[in-house]
N, C-alpha and C positions, 0 to 999 in steps of 0.2 A: 206662202204662209209659213211663219216660223213656229216651231214647237218649243215647249219649255225644256230647258236643259235638265237632264237627269243627273248628270255628274259634272262637277266643275273642277277640273284638274288644277287650275291655277289656284283656286281657293284651298284645295287640299294641300298643295305645296306651301302656301302661305301659312296655313294653320300649323303644319309640321314645323316650319321655321319659328313661329311664335313659341311653340312648345319647347323647342330646343333652346331658344334664347332665354326662356324662363329658367330652364334647367342649368345653364352654364353662367348665368348672370353674375353670381357671387363666387365663381371658381377662380383659382389662381391659374396662370397660364399652364402650369404643369398639370393641374387637375383637368383642365379643359382638353389638353392633349391626350391624357389618359382616357377621358370620356369618349372622345372621338375614335381613339384606337380600339377601345372595347366595342364600340358600335360597329366598326369595320369588321372586327372578328365575328361578331354576332351575325352580321350580314353574310359573311362567308359561310358560316355554319348553315344558315337558312338556304343559301344557294346550293350548297353541297347536298343537303337533305332533299331538296327538290330534284336535283339531278339523279340521285339514287332512286327516288320514287318514280321517275319517268322511265327508268330502264326495265321496268317489269315486263 
């Protein structure tokens, strides 16, 4: 007997891709590079914050 999915990882990924595609659609290549670099920096900040929080 199958149970209903509570979380669909593939759909979450696809939704995130659609959002990003809408955000970068009208950007120049240089703007798009800056967008993804800033996103990478933000990700690093979040990871570092999580690491510091887990050291308690």
